[in-house]
All heavy atoms as an XYZ file, in Angstrom:
645
protein
N       0.832     -1.175      0.000
C       0.000      0.000      0.000
C       0.880      1.244      0.000
O       1.775      1.391      0.818
C      -0.881     -0.019      1.243
C      -1.860      1.093      1.301
S      -3.092      0.709      2.573
C      -3.206      2.262      3.342
N       0.615      2.140     -0.961
C       1.416      3.352     -1.096
C       0.869      4.449     -0.187
O      -0.318      4.737     -0.190
C       1.390      3.830     -2.542
C       2.218      5.053     -2.775
C       2.130      5.517     -4.209
C       2.870      6.826     -4.368
N       2.691      7.415     -5.664
N       1.761      5.025      0.603
C       1.384      6.155      1.443
C       1.411      7.423      0.611
O       2.309      7.604     -0.212
C       2.370      6.324      2.590
C       2.070      5.548      3.809
C       3.039      5.960      4.885
C       2.525      5.610      6.243
N       3.430      6.045      7.291
N       0.444      8.300      0.832
C       0.453      9.589      0.158
C       1.297     10.551      0.984
O       0.878     11.003      2.035
C      -0.970     10.119     -0.009
C      -1.006     11.371     -0.856
O      -0.039     11.690     -1.523
N      -2.113     12.064     -0.823
N       2.488     10.809      0.513
C       3.406     11.691      1.215
C       3.494     12.992      0.440
O       3.731     12.986     -0.768
C       4.804     11.058      1.341
C       4.707      9.760      2.132
C       5.772     12.023      1.988
C       5.988      8.966      2.187
N       3.280     14.092      1.133
C       3.388     15.390      0.474
C       4.586     16.147      1.023
O       5.074     15.871      2.114
C       2.105     16.199      0.668
O       1.895     16.460      2.032
N       5.031     17.089      0.253
C       6.211     17.868      0.608
C       5.812     19.334      0.736
O       5.197     19.898     -0.165
C       7.266     17.701     -0.478
S       8.778     18.613     -0.142
N       6.158     19.941      1.869
C       5.947     21.373      2.041
C       7.121     22.118      1.411
O       8.256     21.626      1.390
C       5.862     21.740      3.522
C       4.634     21.139      4.201
O       3.656     20.817      3.499
O       4.650     20.996      5.431
N       6.836     23.306      0.902
C       7.860     24.124      0.252
C       7.876     25.490      0.928
O       6.825     26.106      1.117
C       7.556     24.289     -1.255
C       8.564     25.206     -1.919
C       7.512     22.937     -1.938
N       9.058     25.953      1.281
C       9.218     27.280      1.882
C       9.990     28.139      0.895
O      11.081     27.768      0.456
C       9.973     27.205      3.221
C       9.230     26.304      4.202
C      10.173     28.609      3.796
C      10.002     26.025      5.477
N       9.405     29.301      0.562
C      10.053     30.209     -0.378
C      10.206     31.576      0.291
O       9.226     32.289      0.482
C       9.231     30.357     -1.676
C       8.982     28.994     -2.308
C       9.929     31.309     -2.646
C       8.017     29.011     -3.480
N      11.438     31.940      0.651
C      11.655     33.282      1.189
C      11.687     34.287      0.041
O      12.242     34.010     -1.027
C      13.021     33.176      1.867
C      13.725     32.102      1.118
C      12.662     31.154      0.638
N      11.062     35.436      0.242
C      10.949     36.421     -0.837
C      11.375     37.794     -0.346
O      10.899     38.272      0.683
C       9.493     36.503     -1.347
C       9.362     37.584     -2.407
C       9.016     35.163     -1.867
N      12.265     38.407     -1.102
C      12.583     39.816     -0.899
C      12.685     40.455     -2.280
O      13.689     40.291     -2.989
C      13.872     40.024     -0.106
C      14.199     41.493      0.060
C      13.401     42.303      0.870
C      15.244     42.077     -0.622
C      13.660     43.647      1.005
C      15.516     43.421     -0.490
C      14.729     44.204      0.316
O      14.979     45.554      0.434
N      11.603     41.111     -2.678
C      11.504     41.765     -3.983
C      11.753     40.776     -5.124
O      11.298     39.642     -5.046
C      12.404     42.989     -4.040
C      11.979     44.037     -3.026
O      10.810     44.186     -2.706
N      12.934     44.777     -2.496
N      12.439     41.193     -6.184
C      12.724     40.328     -7.343
C      11.466     39.625     -7.845
O      11.448     38.408     -8.048
C      13.800     39.298     -7.011
O      14.985     39.936     -6.609
N      10.411     40.390     -8.071
C       9.110     39.823     -8.422
C       9.167     38.928     -9.657
O       8.462     37.921     -9.733
C       8.048     40.933     -8.579
C       6.659     40.300     -8.663
C       8.352     41.825     -9.746
C       5.533     41.285     -8.507
N      10.029     39.257    -10.624
C      10.118     38.424    -11.835
C      10.542     37.007    -11.490
O      10.001     36.039    -12.014
C      11.100     39.039    -12.853
C      10.732     40.415    -13.337
C      11.171     41.528    -12.383
O      12.012     41.291    -11.484
O      10.639     42.642    -12.523
N      11.517     36.870    -10.603
C      12.005     35.554    -10.201
C      10.988     34.815     -9.342
O      10.834     33.606     -9.439
C      13.343     35.673     -9.464
C      14.448     36.103    -10.367
C      15.057     37.324    -10.389
C      15.051     35.342    -11.414
N      16.012     37.361    -11.370
C      16.029     36.155    -12.021
C      14.861     34.048    -11.896
C      16.813     35.719    -13.077
C      15.654     33.617    -12.955
C      16.604     34.443    -13.529
N      10.285     35.567     -8.512
C       9.250     34.961     -7.672
C       8.142     34.383     -8.552
O       7.680     33.259     -8.334
C       8.675     36.000     -6.679
C       7.497     35.431     -5.910
C       9.765     36.477     -5.729
N       7.723     35.140     -9.563
C       6.684     34.659    -10.483
C       7.134     33.390    -11.199
O       6.369     32.433    -11.315
C       6.321     35.743    -11.504
C       5.505     36.863    -10.913
C       5.162     37.893    -11.970
C       4.298     38.996    -11.411
N       3.938     39.994    -12.430
N       8.371     33.387    -11.665
C       8.900     32.195    -12.342
C       8.967     30.998    -11.395
O       8.632     29.876    -11.772
C      10.293     32.476    -12.910
C      10.350     33.326    -14.166
C      11.797     33.709    -14.487
C       9.723     32.597    -15.334
N       9.376     31.233    -10.184
C       9.496     30.163     -9.198
C       8.135     29.542     -8.894
O       7.980     28.318     -8.900
C      10.127     30.723     -7.925
S      10.301     29.528     -6.597
N       7.149     30.372     -8.639
C       5.812     29.871     -8.311
C       5.181     29.187     -9.513
O       4.580     28.117     -9.387
C       4.939     31.008     -7.755
C       5.491     31.421     -6.393
C       3.475     30.590     -7.658
C       4.879     32.668     -5.808
N       5.360     29.760    -10.693
C       4.840     29.137    -11.914
C       5.457     27.750    -12.096
O       4.753     26.768    -12.335
C       5.139     30.018    -13.129
C       4.758     29.380    -14.428
C       3.432     29.391    -14.864
C       5.707     28.751    -15.229
C       3.073     28.800    -16.062
C       5.351     28.155    -16.416
C       4.041     28.178    -16.835
O       3.685     27.575    -18.021
N       6.776     27.671    -11.978
C       7.466     26.394    -12.163
C       7.021     25.368    -11.117
O       6.838     24.189    -11.436
C       8.977     26.599    -12.091
N       6.844     25.808     -9.897
C       6.410     24.910     -8.831
C       5.072     24.268     -9.168
O       4.917     23.046     -9.099
C       6.311     25.667     -7.507
C       5.767     24.885     -6.311
C       6.722     23.754     -5.942
C       5.538     25.808     -5.141
N       4.104     25.073     -9.575
C       2.762     24.539     -9.840
C       2.656     23.826    -11.191
O       1.817     22.951    -11.347
C       1.712     25.644     -9.703
C       1.390     25.921     -8.257
C       1.993     26.981     -7.590
C       0.526     25.103     -7.549
C       1.714     27.220     -6.250
C       0.248     25.336     -6.209
C       0.848     26.388     -5.575
O       0.575     26.615     -4.242
N       3.510     24.150    -12.130
C       3.479     23.470    -13.419
C       4.188     22.123    -13.390
O       3.880     21.240    -14.183
C       4.123     24.348    -14.506
C       3.291     25.539    -14.885
C       1.962     25.126    -15.487
O       1.887     24.318    -16.403
N       0.885     25.681    -14.953
N       5.135     21.965    -12.484
C       5.983     20.771    -12.490
C       5.812     19.859    -11.286
O       6.581     18.914    -11.120
C       7.457     21.190    -12.598
C       7.725     21.905    -13.894
O       7.583     21.332    -14.964
N       8.078     23.174    -13.816
N       4.827     20.129    -10.465
C       4.610     19.328     -9.267
C       3.184     18.812     -9.251
O       2.244     19.587     -9.436
C       4.861     20.168     -7.996
O       6.131     20.806     -8.090
C       4.825     19.302     -6.756
N       3.023     17.520     -9.051
C       1.674     16.965     -8.898
C       1.062     17.536     -7.631
O       1.704     17.537     -6.579
C       1.722     15.438     -8.796
C       2.173     14.792    -10.075
O       1.931     15.316    -11.155
N       2.837     13.665     -9.954
N      -0.174     17.981     -7.731
C      -0.818     18.586     -6.562
C      -0.932     17.599     -5.405
O      -0.908     17.998     -4.249
C      -2.205     19.152     -6.923
O      -2.985     18.116     -7.522
C      -2.088     20.317     -7.850
N      -1.013     16.304     -5.714
C      -1.096     15.310     -4.638
C       0.233     15.170     -3.893
O       0.268     14.675     -2.771
C      -1.528     13.954     -5.198
O      -0.569     13.481     -6.118
N       1.322     15.589     -4.511
C       2.640     15.524     -3.878
C       2.996     16.799     -3.122
O       3.959     16.835     -2.376
C       3.723     15.276     -4.928
C       3.571     13.941     -5.623
O       2.988     13.018     -5.020
O       4.012     13.833     -6.781
N       2.222     17.851     -3.364
C       2.550     19.162     -2.815
C       1.732     19.435     -1.563
O       0.506     19.396     -1.583
C       2.270     20.241     -3.869
C       2.742     21.653     -3.589
C       4.248     21.680     -3.341
C       2.393     22.547     -4.764
N       2.432     19.701     -0.473
C       1.765     20.060      0.777
C       1.528     21.547      0.826
O       1.023     22.150     -0.123
N       1.966     22.176      1.893
C       1.829     23.613      2.040
C       2.942     24.330      1.288
O       4.075     23.860      1.244
C       1.898     23.999      3.512
C       0.781     23.442      4.332
C       0.996     23.746      5.797
C      -0.028     22.994      6.616
N       0.386     22.770      7.979
N       2.601     25.464      0.713
C       3.591     26.344      0.105
C       3.630     27.583      0.997
O       2.655     28.333      1.072
C       3.224     26.718     -1.342
C       4.227     27.706     -1.907
C       3.151     25.458     -2.213
N       4.741     27.746      1.687
C       4.877     28.844      2.639
C       5.748     29.923      2.012
O       6.930     29.710      1.748
C       5.487     28.350      3.961
C       4.617     27.219      4.538
C       5.647     29.498      4.955
C       5.266     26.430      5.636
N       5.123     31.065      1.746
C       5.832     32.215      1.190
C       6.164     33.142      2.343
O       5.279     33.552      3.097
C       4.964     32.946      0.169
C       4.464     32.133     -1.014
C       3.506     32.960     -1.852
C       5.630     31.647     -1.855
N       7.435     33.476      2.492
C       7.855     34.371      3.563
C       8.268     35.697      2.937
O       9.303     35.790      2.282
C       9.009     33.776      4.390
C       8.585     32.425      4.954
C       9.412     34.749      5.501
C       9.677     31.691      5.671
N       7.416     36.701      3.104
C       7.689     38.025      2.570
C       8.579     38.764      3.564
O       8.153     39.127      4.648
C       6.366     38.776      2.357
C       6.580     40.140      1.748
O       7.683     40.506      1.388
N       5.509     40.898      1.643
N       9.822     38.992      3.157
C      10.811     39.618      4.036
C      10.824     41.130      3.844
O      11.838     41.721      3.515
C      12.189     39.002      3.794
C      13.134     39.210      4.958
O      12.659     39.532      6.063
O      14.350     39.050      4.754
N       9.635     41.726      4.034
C       9.442     43.184      3.930
C       9.767     43.685      2.514
O      10.522     44.640      2.305
C      10.276     43.908      4.990
C       9.910     45.353      5.218
C       8.570     45.506      5.854
C       8.312     46.971      6.183
N       6.932     47.304      6.277
N       9.162     43.027      1.517
C       9.348     43.415      0.116
C       8.609     44.702     -0.194
O       7.790     45.181      0.595
C       8.817     42.306     -0.807
O       9.560     41.126     -0.654
N       8.852     45.215     -1.411
C       8.178     46.428     -1.851
C       6.688     46.157     -2.089
O       6.225     45.019     -2.020
C       8.853     46.994     -3.106
C       8.834     46.028     -4.269
O       7.927     45.205     -4.420
N       9.846     46.113     -5.113
N       5.950     47.213     -2.378
C       4.493     47.128     -2.510
C       4.069     46.178     -3.632
O       3.156     45.366     -3.455
C       3.923     48.523     -2.760
C       2.428     48.562     -2.845
C       1.925     49.976     -3.071
C       0.411     49.978     -3.200
N      -0.095     51.344     -3.409
N       4.721     46.261     -4.786
C       4.363     45.411     -5.932
C       4.515     43.925     -5.598
O       3.623     43.114     -5.873
C       5.225     45.767     -7.145
C       4.927     44.945     -8.364
C       5.864     45.242     -9.524
O       6.959     45.813     -9.306
O       5.511     44.878    -10.661
N       5.626     43.565     -5.001
C       5.874     42.172     -4.647
C       4.895     41.710     -3.568
O       4.344     40.611     -3.650
C       7.327     41.986     -4.164
O       8.220     42.446     -5.178
C       7.628     40.543     -3.848
N       4.656     42.554     -2.587
C       3.726     42.214     -1.502
C       2.325     41.966     -2.050
O       1.666     40.982     -1.681
C       3.713     43.329     -0.444
O       5.024     43.420      0.131
C       2.698     43.043      0.651
N       1.852     42.821     -2.941
C       0.523     42.641     -3.534
C       0.456     41.345     -4.341
O      -0.550     40.634     -4.303
C       0.160     43.846     -4.402
C      -0.144     45.071     -3.572
C      -0.382     46.329     -4.405
O      -0.246     46.278     -5.657
O      -0.687     47.371     -3.789
N       1.517     41.029     -5.066
C       1.546     39.780     -5.838
C       1.470     38.566     -4.898
O       0.701     37.633     -5.145
C       2.807     39.708     -6.699
C       2.943     38.381     -7.385
C       2.124     38.055     -8.459
C       3.857     37.435     -6.934
C       2.220     36.816     -9.071
C       3.960     36.204     -7.544
C       3.145     35.898     -8.610
O       3.240     34.666     -9.204
N       2.245     38.587     -3.831
C       2.233     37.467     -2.889
C       0.855     37.295     -2.261
O       0.378     36.169     -2.089
C       3.295     37.674     -1.801
C       4.748     37.648     -2.278
C       5.681     38.007     -1.140
C       5.106     36.305     -2.893
N       0.204     38.384     -1.945
C      -1.151     38.307     -1.382
C      -2.136     37.720     -2.382
O      -3.039     36.966     -1.999
C      -1.602     39.688     -0.918
C      -0.857     40.151      0.325
C      -1.222     41.550      0.731
N      -0.462     41.954      1.917
C      -0.342     43.215      2.308
N      -0.940     44.184      1.642
N       0.371     43.493      3.391
N      -1.952     38.040     -3.664
C      -2.843     37.476     -4.695
C      -2.614     35.975     -4.852
O      -3.553     35.216     -5.091
C      -2.657     38.193     -6.033
O      -1.451     37.825     -6.667
N      -1.382     35.526     -4.705
C      -1.069     34.102     -4.794
C      -1.689     33.358     -3.619
O      -2.217     32.255     -3.764
C       0.463     33.878     -4.841
C       1.016     34.396     -6.158
C       0.823     32.421     -4.648
C       0.452     33.733     -7.396
N      -1.663     33.979     -2.443
C      -2.275     33.353     -1.268
C      -3.780     33.150     -1.500
O      -4.349     32.141     -1.088
C      -2.047     34.219     -0.030
C      -2.629     33.611      1.232
C      -2.451     34.490      2.449
O      -2.522     35.737      2.322
O      -2.239     33.931      3.530
N      -4.410     34.079     -2.180
C      -5.843     33.966     -2.466
C      -6.126     32.947     -3.568
O      -7.170     32.301     -3.571
C      -6.411     35.329     -2.873
C      -6.347     36.375     -1.787
C      -7.117     35.979     -0.545
O      -8.256     35.552     -0.640
N      -6.490     36.105      0.615
N      -5.198     32.809     -4.496
C      -5.403     31.941     -5.668
C      -5.284     30.458     -5.337
O      -6.036     29.639     -5.870
C      -4.384     32.313     -6.747
C      -4.536     31.541     -8.028
C      -3.575     32.038     -9.088
C      -3.760     31.261    -10.379
N      -2.894     31.770    -11.448
N      -4.345     30.090     -4.495
C      -4.068     28.681     -4.215
C      -4.451     28.334     -2.778
O      -4.081     29.040     -1.838
C      -2.593     28.360     -4.439
C      -2.157     28.531     -5.871
C      -1.427     29.649     -6.265
C      -2.483     27.595     -6.831
C      -1.017     29.817     -7.585
C      -2.083     27.748     -8.154
C      -1.356     28.855     -8.519
O      -0.961     29.016     -9.821
N      -5.150     27.241     -2.617
C      -5.650     26.832     -1.302
C      -4.544     26.453     -0.322
O      -4.722     26.519      0.885
C      -6.626     25.659     -1.442
C      -5.948     24.366     -1.787
C      -5.571     23.484     -0.789
C      -5.667     24.039     -3.108
C      -4.936     22.290     -1.105
C      -5.035     22.854     -3.431
C      -4.670     21.973     -2.421
N      -3.397     26.042     -0.840
C      -2.346     25.521      0.035
C      -1.241     26.530      0.338
O      -0.235     26.175      0.933
C      -1.740     24.249     -0.565
C      -1.095     24.490     -1.911
O      -1.449     25.425     -2.626
N      -0.164     23.635     -2.279
N      -1.439     27.783     -0.056
C      -0.408     28.805      0.187
C      -0.651     29.499      1.516
O      -1.770     29.903      1.834
C      -0.383     29.840     -0.961
C       0.507     31.022     -0.600
C       0.104     29.197     -2.244
N       0.419     29.616      2.278
C       0.407     30.369      3.527
C       1.412     31.505      3.359
O       2.576     31.266      3.035
C       0.813     29.486      4.720
C      -0.194     28.352      4.897
C       0.946     30.321      5.989
C       0.262     27.294      5.875
N       0.952     32.716      3.551
C       1.832     33.879      3.434
C       2.192     34.382      4.820
O       1.323     34.680      5.631
C       1.149     34.990      2.634
C       1.923     36.301      2.498
C       3.270     36.083      1.802
C       1.084     37.329      1.749
N       3.493     34.468      5.075
C       4.015     35.034      6.322
C       4.663     36.364      5.941
O       5.508     36.403      5.049
C       5.065     34.102      6.969
C       5.666     34.728      8.210
C       4.456     32.736      7.265
N       4.244     37.424      6.601
C       4.785     38.748      6.277
C       5.594     39.286      7.451
O       5.044     39.586      8.505
C       3.650     39.707      5.929
C       2.905     39.277      4.669
C       1.986     40.340      4.132
O       2.488     41.429      3.787
O       0.782     40.077      4.073
N       6.899     39.375      7.246
C       7.773     39.927      8.281
C       7.543     41.429      8.398
O       7.376     42.116      7.389
C       9.244     39.659      7.951
C       9.604     38.194      8.039
O       8.885     37.397      8.634
N      10.728     37.825      7.438
N       7.556     41.941      9.623
C       7.363     43.374      9.852
C       8.608     44.176      9.513
O       8.541     45.371      9.271
C       6.942     43.625     11.289
C       5.568     43.067     11.585
C       5.115     43.358     12.981
C       3.803     42.630     13.176
N       2.925     43.264     14.095
N       9.762     43.483      9.505
C      11.000     44.125      9.070
C      11.827     43.077      8.328
O      11.601     41.873      8.465
C      11.773     44.711     10.246
C      12.320     43.710     11.225
C      13.101     44.402     12.323
C      13.739     43.368     13.233
N      14.618     43.983     14.209
N      12.769     43.529      7.547
C      13.610     42.624      6.774
C      14.556     41.910      7.721
O      15.383     42.523      8.385
C      14.394     43.425      5.724
C      15.205     42.523      4.830
O      16.132     41.863      5.279
N      14.857     42.476      3.576
N      14.405     40.590      7.781
C      15.215     39.768      8.690
C      16.396     39.103      7.992
O      17.285     38.574      8.641
C      14.349     38.682      9.334
C      13.174     39.178     10.161
C      12.344     37.991     10.653
C      13.639     40.034     11.315
N      16.380     39.090      6.668
C      17.421     38.380      5.937
C      17.057     36.911      5.775
O      16.135     36.399      6.418
N      17.763     36.235      4.898
C      17.444     34.861      4.530
C      17.428     33.909      5.725
O      16.467     33.184      5.949
C      18.437     34.366      3.468
C      18.200     32.941      3.066
C      17.227     32.618      2.153
C      18.962     31.920      3.629
C      17.002     31.294      1.787
C      18.751     30.599      3.273
C      17.762     30.295      2.348
N      18.490     33.884      6.495
C      18.622     32.890      7.559
C      17.530     33.041      8.618
O      16.864     32.071      8.983
C      20.028     32.972      8.211
C      20.119     32.043      9.409
C      21.100     32.604      7.179
N      17.285     34.245      9.089
C      16.256     34.449     10.120
C      14.856     34.214      9.558
O      13.980     33.742     10.264
C      16.376     35.836     10.721
C      17.552     35.975     11.654
C      17.566     37.309     12.328
C      18.756     37.415     13.261
N      18.808     38.731     13.922
N      14.650     34.559      8.298
C      13.336     34.324      7.690
C      13.034     32.835      7.580
O      11.902     32.400      7.788
C      13.253     34.961      6.304
O      13.156     36.352      6.414
N      14.031     32.070      7.245
C      13.832     30.620      7.114
C      13.612     30.001      8.469
O      12.896     29.065      8.627
C      15.005     29.957      6.425
C      15.161     30.328      4.975
S      13.712     29.965      3.978
C      13.778     28.198      3.891
């Protein structure tokens, strides 16, 4: 009997909206939804455009959790 194992994905984000869009697109195009657990986007105090995009992604996909840092913590602390 095969167990259904899903994988959570954590994506730290600080601006670079073009790369964020490509990353999220690639994730959903190349991953079976049954294999994908939670997608945790960590907004590390990005600019307004990036923040609005991340909020729209949280609304679009049922498994996205958006964490918004109140100040820029950097990669290590955000993770």
